[in-house]
Backbone as numpy.savetxt, mean C-alpha at the origin, in Angstrom:
# Nx Ny Nz CAx CAy CAz Cx Cy Cz
44.69 -36.94 6.68 45.14 -35.59 6.57 43.90 -34.68 6.51
43.87 -33.72 7.38 42.73 -32.83 7.38 43.06 -31.56 6.59
42.03 -31.10 5.90 42.20 -29.88 5.13 41.71 -28.70 5.94
42.42 -27.65 5.85 41.99 -26.43 6.52 41.25 -25.57 5.51
40.13 -25.07 5.95 39.36 -24.17 5.08 39.89 -22.77 5.20
39.85 -22.11 4.10 40.26 -20.71 4.10 39.14 -19.89 4.72
39.45 -18.95 5.59 38.41 -18.16 6.24 37.50 -17.44 5.26
37.99 -17.03 4.11 37.17 -16.31 3.14 36.11 -17.17 2.48
36.26 -18.48 2.47 35.30 -19.33 1.77 33.92 -19.29 2.43
33.87 -19.12 3.74 32.58 -19.01 4.41 31.84 -17.76 3.94
32.55 -16.67 3.74 31.91 -15.43 3.27 31.35 -15.60 1.87
32.04 -16.35 1.03 31.54 -16.59 -0.33 30.21 -17.33 -0.26
30.12 -18.34 0.60 28.88 -19.10 0.75 27.77 -18.19 1.27
28.07 -17.37 2.28 27.07 -16.47 2.84 26.60 -15.44 1.82
27.52 -14.87 1.07 27.13 -13.89 0.05 26.29 -14.52 -1.05
26.59 -15.75 -1.41 25.81 -16.43 -2.43 24.39 -16.72 -1.95
24.21 -16.85 -0.63 22.90 -17.17 -0.08 22.04 -15.93 0.15
22.61 -14.73 0.07 21.84 -13.52 0.36 20.60 -13.35 -0.52
20.67 -13.51 -1.84 19.44 -13.36 -2.62 18.36 -14.36 -2.21
18.77 -15.58 -1.89 17.79 -16.57 -1.46 17.17 -16.18 -0.13
17.99 -15.65 0.79 17.49 -15.24 2.10 16.49 -14.11 1.97
16.73 -13.23 1.02 15.81 -12.10 0.85 14.46 -12.57 0.37
14.40 -13.58 -0.49 13.12 -14.05 -0.98 12.48 -15.06 -0.05
13.27 -15.69 0.82 12.74 -16.71 1.70 12.39 -16.17 3.07
12.41 -14.84 3.27 12.11 -14.29 4.59 10.64 -14.53 4.91
10.34 -14.48 6.20 8.98 -14.76 6.65 8.05 -13.58 6.52
6.78 -13.79 6.85 5.78 -12.73 6.71 6.07 -11.50 7.58
6.58 -11.70 8.79 6.86 -10.55 9.66 7.95 -9.68 9.05
8.99 -10.30 8.52 10.08 -9.53 7.92 9.59 -8.72 6.73
8.67 -9.29 5.95 8.10 -8.57 4.80 7.30 -7.36 5.30
6.49 -7.56 6.34 5.70 -6.46 6.89 6.61 -5.36 7.46
7.69 -5.75 8.14 8.64 -4.75 8.69 9.26 -3.95 7.55
9.69 -4.62 6.48 10.29 -3.91 5.33 9.27 -2.99 4.66
8.02 -3.46 4.56 6.96 -2.67 3.94 6.73 -1.37 4.72
6.53 -1.47 6.03 6.25 -0.26 6.81 7.47 0.65 6.89
8.67 0.11 6.85 9.87 0.94 6.80 9.89 1.75 5.51
9.52 1.14 4.39 9.49 1.84 3.11 8.36 2.87 3.06
7.20 2.55 3.65 6.07 3.48 3.68 6.38 4.68 4.56
7.14 4.48 5.63 7.45 5.55 6.58 8.45 6.56 6.05
9.16 6.25 4.98 10.18 7.17 4.47 9.54 8.48 4.04
10.30 9.58 4.18 9.79 10.90 3.77 9.33 10.87 2.32
10.09 10.23 1.46 9.71 9.99 0.07 9.64 8.47 -0.07
8.43 7.89 0.03 8.32 6.42 0.00 8.99 5.82 -1.24
9.61 4.69 -1.04 10.31 3.97 -2.09 9.30 3.03 -2.76
8.64 3.52 -3.82 7.56 2.76 -4.44 8.05 1.48 -5.11
9.27 1.47 -5.59 9.81 0.23 -6.18 9.96 -0.83 -5.10
10.48 -0.44 -3.95 10.64 -1.39 -2.84 9.29 -1.85 -2.33
8.34 -0.92 -2.22 7.00 -1.28 -1.75 6.34 -2.25 -2.74
6.42 -1.95 -4.03 5.79 -2.80 -5.04 6.31 -4.22 -5.02
7.59 -4.39 -4.73 8.17 -5.73 -4.69 7.62 -6.56 -3.53
7.04 -5.90 -2.53 6.50 -6.60 -1.36 5.02 -6.90 -1.49
4.39 -6.43 -2.57 2.95 -6.63 -2.78 2.70 -7.84 -3.67
1.57 -8.50 -3.43 1.16 -9.59 -4.30 0.82 -9.05 -5.68
0.79 -9.91 -6.70 0.58 -9.43 -8.07 -0.74 -8.69 -8.29
-1.83 -9.15 -7.68 -3.12 -8.47 -7.88 -3.12 -7.10 -7.22
-2.57 -7.02 -6.01 -2.52 -5.73 -5.32 -1.57 -4.78 -6.03
-0.45 -5.28 -6.49 0.50 -4.45 -7.25 -0.17 -3.89 -8.51
-0.96 -4.70 -9.20 -1.65 -4.24 -10.41 -2.71 -3.19 -10.06
-3.42 -3.38 -8.95 -4.44 -2.40 -8.54 -3.80 -1.07 -8.16
-2.65 -1.11 -7.50 -1.94 0.13 -7.14 -1.44 0.82 -8.40
-0.91 0.06 -9.36 -0.45 0.64 -10.63 -1.61 1.29 -11.38
-2.78 0.65 -11.38 -3.95 1.21 -12.04 -4.39 2.51 -11.37
-4.30 2.56 -10.05 -4.65 3.78 -9.33 -3.71 4.92 -9.72
-2.44 4.62 -9.85 -1.46 5.66 -10.22 -1.74 6.17 -11.65
-2.09 5.29 -12.55 -2.45 5.70 -13.92 -3.70 6.58 -13.89
-4.68 6.20 -13.05 -5.91 6.98 -12.92 -5.59 8.39 -12.40
-4.73 8.49 -11.40 -4.34 9.80 -10.87 -3.65 10.65 -11.94
-2.77 10.02 -12.71 -2.07 10.76 -13.78 -3.06 11.26 -14.82
-4.03 10.42 -15.18 -5.05 10.83 -16.15 -5.87 11.99 -15.60
-6.22 11.92 -14.33 -7.00 13.00 -13.72 -6.22 14.31 -13.71
-4.92 14.24 -13.48 -4.14 15.48 -13.46 -4.03 16.08 -14.86
-4.12 15.26 -15.90 -4.05 15.77 -17.27 -5.34 16.48 -17.66
-6.49 15.94 -17.25 -7.77 16.52 -17.68 -8.26 17.63 -16.75
-7.61 17.83 -15.61 -8.05 18.88 -14.69 -7.78 20.26 -15.32
-8.70 21.16 -15.09 -8.55 22.53 -15.58 -7.41 23.21 -14.82
-6.76 24.19 -15.46 -5.69 24.92 -14.76 -6.21 25.50 -13.45
-5.47 25.29 -12.39 -5.86 25.78 -11.08 -6.83 24.87 -10.34
-7.33 23.84 -10.99 -8.25 22.91 -10.34 -7.47 21.72 -9.82
-7.76 21.33 -8.59 -7.09 20.19 -8.00 -7.64 18.92 -8.63
-6.78 18.08 -9.19 -7.27 16.85 -9.80 -7.73 15.86 -8.74
-8.56 14.91 -9.16 -9.04 13.86 -8.27 -7.86 12.96 -7.93
-7.48 12.95 -6.66 -6.37 12.11 -6.24 -6.40 11.94 -4.73
-5.65 10.99 -4.25 -5.51 10.79 -2.81 -4.42 11.73 -2.31
-4.66 12.37 -1.19 -3.69 13.30 -0.62 -2.90 12.67 0.52
-2.75 11.38 0.47 -2.04 10.69 1.54 -1.49 9.38 0.99
-0.81 8.67 1.85 -0.29 7.36 1.45 -1.45 6.43 1.16
-1.35 5.70 0.08 -2.36 4.69 -0.23 -2.48 3.66 0.87
-1.39 3.36 1.51 -1.29 2.22 2.40 -1.69 2.50 3.84
-1.94 3.77 4.15 -2.32 4.16 5.50 -3.70 4.77 5.50
-4.51 4.45 6.49 -5.84 5.03 6.58 -5.74 6.50 7.00
-4.85 6.78 7.94 -4.72 8.14 8.46 -3.96 9.01 7.47
-4.28 10.29 7.42 -3.58 11.18 6.49 -2.13 11.45 6.90
-1.83 11.35 8.19 -0.47 11.57 8.65 0.25 10.25 8.82
1.53 10.26 8.50 2.33 9.07 8.73 2.47 8.86 10.23
2.34 7.63 10.68 2.47 7.39 12.12 3.89 7.68 12.60
3.98 8.12 13.85 5.29 8.37 14.43 5.91 7.09 14.98
5.07 6.10 15.27 5.61 4.81 15.70 4.84 3.68 15.03
5.57 2.63 14.69 4.99 1.44 14.06 5.58 0.23 14.76
4.71 -0.66 15.22 5.16 -1.89 15.88 4.50 -3.07 15.17
5.31 -3.80 14.41 4.81 -4.94 13.64 4.82 -6.16 14.54
3.64 -6.79 14.70 3.51 -7.96 15.57 3.97 -9.24 14.90
3.69 -10.32 15.56 4.04 -11.65 15.05 2.87 -12.19 14.23
3.14 -13.05 13.25 2.07 -13.62 12.42 1.10 -14.46 13.26
-0.17 -14.40 12.89 -1.17 -15.28 13.50 -1.91 -15.97 12.36
-2.42 -17.13 12.62 -3.15 -17.86 11.60 -2.28 -18.24 10.43
-0.99 -18.47 10.70 -0.09 -18.79 9.59 0.09 -20.30 9.48
-1.02 -20.98 9.36 -0.97 -22.43 9.26 -0.78 -22.91 7.84
-0.09 -22.19 7.02 0.12 -22.59 5.64 0.66 -21.46 4.81
-0.10 -21.11 3.78 0.38 -20.10 2.84 -0.20 -18.71 3.07
-0.86 -18.49 4.21 -1.41 -17.16 4.52 -1.16 -16.84 5.99
-0.99 -15.56 6.28 -0.76 -15.12 7.66 -1.29 -13.71 7.85
-1.91 -13.44 8.99 -2.33 -12.10 9.39 -1.31 -11.56 10.38
-0.99 -10.29 10.26 -0.08 -9.63 11.20 -0.74 -8.35 11.68
-0.80 -8.18 13.00 -1.28 -6.93 13.58 -0.15 -5.92 13.60
-0.49 -4.68 13.23 0.49 -3.61 13.23 -0.08 -2.47 14.08
0.60 -2.18 15.20 0.18 -1.11 16.09 0.86 0.18 15.64
0.08 1.26 15.49 0.63 2.53 15.06 0.11 3.66 15.93
0.85 4.76 15.93 0.38 5.93 16.66 0.97 7.19 16.04
0.24 8.27 16.22 0.72 9.61 15.89 0.09 10.52 16.94
0.92 11.29 17.60 0.48 12.15 18.72 -0.24 11.27 19.75
-1.49 11.61 20.06 -2.24 10.84 21.07 -3.15 9.79 20.45
-3.11 9.63 19.15 -3.97 8.64 18.47 -3.21 7.32 18.31
-3.89 6.24 18.63 -3.31 4.89 18.49 -4.31 4.03 17.74
-3.80 3.18 16.86 -4.69 2.27 16.13 -3.94 1.02 15.74
-4.73 0.03 15.31 -4.17 -1.26 14.91 -4.70 -1.61 13.53
-3.80 -1.88 12.61 -4.17 -2.37 11.29 -3.81 -3.85 11.24
-4.42 -4.56 10.30 -4.09 -5.97 10.10 -3.65 -6.14 8.66
-2.55 -6.85 8.47 -1.97 -7.06 7.15 -2.09 -8.54 6.82
-2.63 -8.85 5.64 -2.73 -10.23 5.18 -1.61 -10.48 4.17
-0.84 -11.51 4.44 0.25 -11.91 3.54 -0.01 -13.32 3.05
0.40 -13.57 1.82 0.32 -14.92 1.24 1.67 -15.29 0.68
1.95 -16.57 0.76 3.17 -17.07 0.16 2.93 -17.19 -1.34
3.77 -16.51 -2.10 3.71 -16.54 -3.56 5.01 -17.19 -4.02
4.97 -18.47 -4.29 6.21 -19.20 -4.58 7.01 -19.31 -3.31
8.25 -18.79 -3.33 9.09 -18.82 -2.13 8.96 -17.56 -1.28
8.32 -16.54 -1.80 8.27 -15.24 -1.12 6.90 -14.99 -0.50
6.90 -14.30 0.64 5.67 -13.81 1.24 5.41 -12.42 0.68
4.13 -12.16 0.33 3.77 -10.85 -0.20 2.48 -10.37 0.43
2.35 -9.06 0.53 1.15 -8.44 1.11 0.05 -8.45 0.07
-1.14 -8.94 0.48 -2.27 -8.98 -0.46 -3.44 -8.11 0.00
-3.41 -7.65 1.27 -4.49 -6.80 1.76 -4.06 -6.12 3.05
-4.61 -4.94 3.29 -4.45 -4.25 4.57 -5.85 -3.90 5.05
-6.17 -4.33 6.25 -7.47 -4.01 6.87 -7.20 -2.97 7.95
-7.75 -1.77 7.77 -7.50 -0.68 8.69 -8.37 -0.80 9.93
-7.78 -0.48 11.07 -8.50 -0.53 12.33 -9.68 0.43 12.37
-9.62 1.50 11.62 -10.70 2.50 11.59 -11.81 2.10 10.61
-11.63 1.00 9.91 -12.63 0.53 8.96 -12.12 0.61 7.54
-12.54 -0.32 6.73 -12.16 -0.35 5.33 -10.87 -1.11 5.08
-10.60 -1.30 3.80 -9.41 -2.04 3.40 -8.74 -1.31 2.24
-7.50 -1.66 2.00 -6.77 -1.07 0.88 -7.43 -1.42 -0.45
-7.79 -2.67 -0.64 -8.42 -3.08 -1.90 -9.73 -2.33 -2.10
-10.51 -2.18 -1.05 -11.77 -1.43 -1.12 -11.52 0.01 -1.52
-10.51 0.66 -0.91 -10.18 2.05 -1.25 -9.80 2.17 -2.72
-8.98 1.24 -3.22 -8.56 1.29 -4.62 -9.75 1.12 -5.56
-10.67 0.22 -5.22 -11.87 0.03 -6.06 -12.73 1.29 -6.07
-12.97 1.87 -4.90 -13.79 3.09 -4.81 -13.14 4.23 -5.57
-11.84 4.36 -5.45 -11.13 5.43 -6.12 -11.21 5.27 -7.64
-11.10 4.05 -8.12 -11.04 3.82 -9.56 -12.34 4.12 -10.28
-13.46 4.16 -9.58 -14.74 4.45 -10.25 -15.09 5.94 -10.20
-14.28 6.74 -9.51 -14.54 8.17 -9.45 -14.13 8.82 -10.77
-14.97 9.73 -11.22 -14.63 10.47 -12.44 -13.57 11.51 -12.12
-12.75 11.79 -13.09 -11.66 12.75 -12.90 -12.15 14.19 -12.84
-13.21 14.50 -13.55 -13.69 15.87 -13.60 -15.10 15.94 -13.04
-15.43 17.12 -12.52 -16.77 17.32 -11.98 -17.77 17.32 -13.13
-18.82 16.54 -12.96 -19.85 16.46 -14.00 -20.83 17.61 -13.85
-21.38 18.10 -14.96 -22.42 19.13 -14.85 -23.65 18.54 -14.17
-24.47 19.36 -13.50 -25.64 18.85 -12.78 -26.57 18.02 -13.66
-26.66 18.36 -14.96 -27.54 17.61 -15.85 -27.12 16.14 -15.92
-25.83 15.88 -15.87 -25.33 14.51 -15.99 -25.48 13.73 -14.69
-25.62 14.42 -13.56 -25.71 13.72 -12.28 -27.14 13.56 -11.82
-28.10 14.04 -12.59 -29.50 13.92 -12.19 -29.94 15.03 -11.25
-29.12 16.03 -11.03 -29.47 17.12 -10.14 -30.08 18.29 -10.92
-30.41 18.08 -12.17 -30.93 19.16 -13.01 -32.42 19.36 -12.82
-33.06 18.56 -11.97 -34.51 18.66 -11.82 -34.93 19.96 -11.14
-34.07 20.63 -10.44 -34.38 21.88 -9.77 -33.71 23.02 -10.54
-34.47 23.76 -11.37 -33.89 24.82 -12.20 -33.14 25.88 -11.38
-33.63 26.22 -10.20 -32.96 27.24 -9.38 -31.58 26.72 -8.95
-31.51 25.43 -8.59 -30.24 24.84 -8.18 -29.27 24.80 -9.36
-29.77 24.45 -10.55 -28.91 24.38 -11.73 -28.37 25.76 -12.04
-29.21 26.80 -12.01 -28.76 28.16 -12.29 -27.76 28.63 -11.23
-27.98 28.27 -9.97 -27.05 28.65 -8.91 -25.69 27.98 -9.12
-25.72 26.72 -9.53 -24.46 26.00 -9.76 -23.72 26.54 -10.98
-24.47 27.00 -11.97 -23.82 27.55 -13.18 -23.23 28.91 -12.89
-23.72 29.59 -11.87 -23.16 30.90 -11.50 -23.78 31.94 -12.29
């Protein structure tokens, strides 16, 4: 005697597998979700953070704390030390097109993905490094086609002081005329 399955039982199995499918997606799918979140008019930082490796996520969080601290100590009317663009993009403007390539060098727990982008007549290629963290692939670095990396930018940003130092503190006090001109 053969049993007939109820049509709804397949949906129950598929729905139960959705959380697993989300964490077991490959590196290209992670990169596609990342750039989709970055491209939003108001980027979804929670969604972006979930796609980053733990070290990169911590560095981004530290940068955000640094920006908040700088905005607190800035004088009224003074622009605080902060980035005026997306952390994740080298260019100040969001690209109008993003084409995420296929993984290369994915012979294990790491993969590079080329991402072609453009805005107006400018075209460039960034490279994204992903690592498998448990069952999930996560972004651990972005290497910009124009030079530099995301981790490098975060390190450089974190050592900048929030407020402008007086010339005496920067070693520029050796020229009295320059010091008086700067003091106004």
